[in-house]
N, C-alpha and C positions, 0 to 999 in steps of 0.2 A: 504493500499500500504507498502511494504517495504521501510526504512531505503535507503537503501543499493540496490534498484531498480536506475534502469538508463531510463531516456527518453528522446525522439526526443523533434526537434526540435518543431517540430507541436502539443506535445504534452503538451509542456513547453507554447506552445499560447494558449492553449484551459483552460490551467487552469488561468492561469494569463487573458487571455481576452484581448490581446496584437497582434499586427502582428507580424511578422518576420521579420523587423526591428528590431523592440526593444529588442526581444530578441536578436540577434546579437549582436545590442547596450549596452546591460548587458553583457554579455558577453566577447565583447573589453573592456570595461570599468572594469570587471574587479569583479563586481558588483556580481554579479551570473557565480559561476564557471561550469566547466567546462571541460571535457576527449574528445580524437579523436581518435575513434578505426577504422583503414582505413583510408577511407574518409568521416565517419559515425562522427556527434559533436554528443555527449552525456551529460545530465545535469542531476544526482543525482535529488532523491526527497528530499533528505537533504539539498539542495543547494537552492529547491524553498523555500522549509518551511522556510529558515533562510533568505532569502531575505524577504519573507513576512513578518517572523516577525520582523526584523532590517527595515522596512520600515513604519508598527504600528507605531513601536517606536520613531522614527526619528519625526512621523506627531503628537505625542501625546504631 
């Protein structure tokens, strides 16, 4: 998957194995950057990878 690809909220939910409200909480708290296109929320693949990396580093 390319770094510049955009994911939908359900795709991020599947990747992180979390619910919709958790994804929106991450977006609202700015821990997971996103953009809005029209009425659609999109999250860059790079942002999801960086979030995972940051969480792993914080847990270490």
